[in-house]
N, C-alpha and C positions, 0 to 999 in steps of 0.2 A: 625568639619564637622557634617553637618546634616545627619541624618539616610538614607534619600531618595538618596542623593547624593552618599554616601558611598556605599550603595545598588547597585546604578546604576554602579558605577566604578568597583566593584566587579563582578557584574553579571547583569542579567536582572531585571528589576523590575517587580512586580507580575503581573502588566498590559501588560508588553512586555510578559512576559511568556505565558499568557493567548492567545496572538495571535501568538505564535510560530506554525510554521507549520512543520510536520514530513514527511518523505518519505522512500523508501527502495533505498539505494544508491547501484546501480548495480556495481559500480566500485569496492565497498568493496568486492564484491564476487569475482571479478577478482584478487584483491591484496592478497585474501585468497586462491588462486588457486581452486576456486569453479566456477561451470557453473551456472549463475542466472538462464538461461532457464532451467536447469534440476532441480533445487531447486523450481522453479514455477511449471514446470510440474508436480512434486511429490505431489502439493496441488490440482490437478485436481481430479474430481470425477472418480471412478473407470470406467464408462462408457466412458469417454473422454480419459482416459489413455489407455484404450483398443483400442482406434482408432488412437492413436499417429503413425505418419508417414504414415498413410494411404493418398492417393492421393486424393486431394479435389480441386474444384475450389473456389476461392474466388475474391470477388469484391474489387479492389482498386482505391480510388479517385485520379485522375490525374488531375492537373491544366494546362490548356492551357494558356501559357505566353502571347500569342498574343490577345486573347480575354478576359482573366481572368476568363473563366468559368470552372467549375469542371465537369469533366465527369467520367465515371468509366469503367475500364477495368477489364476483368475477366482473372485471372492468375491460372494456376495450381501450387499447392504448397502442402507441407505436413500437415496434420491436426495436430494442436498443436505448429506449427512454431510461432505463436503468443499466447503464453500460457496465457498471462493476458487477452487477449480478450475473449478466451474459458471459463476462470473462471468468467469473467464478465458476459457473455451471457448466460452460462450453469451452471457451478459449483455452483457459489455463490447463485443463485437461490433454490438449493436443501437443504432439511433439512441435517443436519449433517456437513454442510461446516464449522460452527464454533459450538462447542459444550461447554456447561458449565464446562466441566472437563479440557478444553484445558488451558495450561499456558498462562498467559496475553500476553507474546510477540507473541507466535503463533497466538492467536487470532487477536492481533494488525496486525500482518503480513499480514493475510488473509483478513481483512477489508481493508488494502491498495491496495491489489492485486485485490479484487473484484471493486475497484475504479479506476483501471488502473493506480496506483501509484501516483495518483494526491496528492500533498502535501496537508496535511489536519491538523487542530489544534486538539488536543487531545480531546477536548470537543466534537467534532463532530464525531471522532472515537468512543468515549464512547457512545454516542446517536445511533450509528448504532450497537455496541455491545449489547445496551439494546434490540434492535429488536430479538437478538439471545437469550435473556434470559429473557422471559416474567415474571418469577417469581421476577426477580430482586435480587436474592440470589445468583449470581454466584460470584466466587471470584475476577473476575476483575471489576464487578460493585461495590463490598464493598470496594474497594480500593480507599482511597482518591485521587483526581486528582493531588495533587502534589508528591505523592508516586508513581502513575503511571509514571509521567513525570520523575521521577529519575530513575525508572526502565527502560523506554525506552531510556533514554540518557546513561544509563551505558550498554546498549545492546553490546554484543560481538559475537552474533550467527546469527542475522538476518539482519544486515546492515542498521538499523534503523538509521535515522540521521535528525537532524534539518534541515530544507531548509533555506538556506541564500538566501533572495531575492536579485536579481542582482541590483547594484546601477544604477539609471537612471540619465543620465547626460544631 
């Protein structure tokens, strides 16, 4: 058997690994008797954590099925009920959201939260981590990408998972 064929049968080729996307699997938290919302709220900045459960008004998009137009309605809700939006709009914009001393999985977890948990390739995550480490000497930037991939794929604390793209029929 040729090495490429063998490699493909046993796992992903290097090209496929480079295209792999990762995200936080909310169901993982549920299966481990953890509240995903509580875990995410714990990553909010102190100012936002102080506001948790405060009554606020938020605009929500509403699609009119008849016309196909999107309008917004204002609803009263508790501050932090959508913690990823709070992190994206506030906390991730403040210094200290990601620090050079953070373990690699915590830093990756926070980058995914700041991006509303959109599946991302590790290379893109690494580029965003670079913004939090201008010196380039942070432990997670010194780690080779293949080692970072192994660390992420062996995660047992953050619910990080490879995103399987749905088959289009």
